C-alpha positions as CSV (number, residue, x, y, z in Angstrom):
1,V,30.3,-9.4,-4.9
2,G,32.5,-10.7,-7.9
3,A,30.6,-13.6,-9.6
4,E,28.1,-14.8,-6.9
5,P,24.8,-14.3,-7.6
6,V,22.8,-11.5,-5.5
7,T,19.1,-11.9,-4.4
8,V,17.0,-9.0,-3.7
9,A,14.0,-9.2,-1.7
10,Q,11.6,-6.1,-2.9
11,M,8.6,-4.8,-1.1
12,K,6.8,-2.9,-3.8
13,S,4.7,0.3,-2.4
14,Q,1.2,-0.1,-3.1
15,H,-0.1,2.1,-5.5
16,I,-3.6,3.7,-5.2
17,V,-5.2,6.0,-7.5
18,H,-7.2,8.8,-4.8
19,S,-8.5,11.4,-7.0
20,G,-8.1,13.7,-4.3
21,T,-10.4,11.6,-1.9
22,A,-10.0,11.1,1.7
23,P,-10.9,8.1,4.0
24,T,-13.5,8.9,6.7
25,I,-13.8,8.2,10.3
26,T,-16.3,5.8,11.1
27,A,-16.1,5.7,15.1
28,G,-14.5,7.1,17.8
29,G,-12.3,10.4,17.9
30,G,-15.0,13.0,20.2
31,T,-17.8,14.6,18.8
32,S,-17.1,15.7,15.5
33,P,-13.5,15.1,14.3
34,T,-12.5,16.0,10.9
35,I,-10.1,14.0,8.8
36,A,-8.0,15.5,5.6
37,G,-5.4,13.7,2.9
38,T,-5.6,10.7,1.5
39,D,-5.4,6.8,2.4
40,E,-1.5,6.8,2.6
41,A,-1.4,10.1,5.3
42,F,-3.6,11.7,6.7
43,T,-4.4,14.3,9.4
44,I,-7.5,13.9,12.2
45,T,-8.3,16.4,14.5
46,V,-9.7,14.8,17.7
47,G,-13.2,16.6,17.9
48,T,-15.0,18.4,21.2
49,G,-17.0,17.0,23.6
50,G,-14.7,15.3,25.8
51,I,-11.9,13.1,25.4
52,A,-11.2,10.2,22.8
53,A,-9.2,7.2,23.3
54,T,-10.3,5.3,19.9
55,V,-10.7,6.7,16.4
56,T,-11.3,4.2,13.1
57,V,-11.1,5.8,9.8
58,T,-12.2,3.7,6.7
59,F,-10.2,4.4,4.0
60,A,-11.6,5.6,0.2
61,N,-9.9,2.5,-1.7
62,A,-9.5,-0.7,0.0
63,F,-5.7,-2.1,-0.1
64,T,-5.7,-4.6,-2.4
65,T,-4.2,-8.0,-0.7
66,N,-2.5,-7.4,2.2
67,A,-3.4,-4.8,5.1
68,P,-1.2,-1.6,5.0
69,A,1.6,-1.1,7.8
70,C,0.4,2.0,9.7
71,T,2.2,5.0,12.0
72,A,0.3,7.3,13.9
73,V,2.1,10.0,16.2
74,H,0.0,12.7,18.2
75,E,0.8,16.0,18.4
76,G,1.4,17.8,22.0
77,A,1.4,15.1,24.1
78,I,4.3,11.6,24.2
79,L,1.3,9.0,23.6
80,V,1.3,5.2,23.0
81,L,-0.3,4.6,19.4
82,R,-1.2,1.3,18.5
83,C,-2.6,1.1,14.8
84,V,-4.6,-2.6,13.8
85,S,-5.2,-2.3,9.9
86,T,-7.3,-4.5,7.8
87,T,-7.5,-4.0,4.2
88,T,-10.1,-1.5,4.7
89,T,-9.9,0.3,7.9
90,V,-7.3,1.7,10.5
91,T,-8.2,1.8,14.3
92,I,-6.1,4.1,16.3
93,D,-6.1,2.7,20.2
94,A,-4.4,5.6,22.2
95,A,-3.1,4.3,25.8
96,T,-3.7,8.0,27.3
97,P,-6.9,9.6,25.6
98,L,-6.4,12.4,23.1
99,S,-7.5,15.8,24.2
100,A,-9.8,17.9,22.0
101,S,-8.4,19.6,18.7
102,G,-5.3,17.4,19.2
103,L,-3.7,16.2,15.8
104,I,-2.7,12.5,14.8
105,R,-1.1,12.1,11.8
106,V,-1.3,8.8,10.4
107,I,1.0,7.2,7.2
108,C,0.2,4.2,5.6
109,R,2.0,2.1,3.3
110,G,0.4,-1.1,1.5
111,W,2.7,-4.0,-0.2
112,E,1.5,-6.6,-2.8
């Protein structure tokens, strides 16, 4: 405003080159869960063979400096999902078990 200096804090979205490569499910998710998308936005389909409470996903490309902030939403039920991420993985824990064939939509954004 006027002649006053302005300080702007910027959060830069980290750009990752995916080349169409999807992350992989490395633990949990029921029997034969599937995943589609990229590290920044993907959908997990919970597998059959019972219920699942945790899914761990390994990113196709590691985030370089900081762990990304991830948000997960489960279709068909209101659940509390907690995401714990590192620069190479995200683990999604559900307060209520996830049913077979349920969808978990995940968005992860990194920063430098």
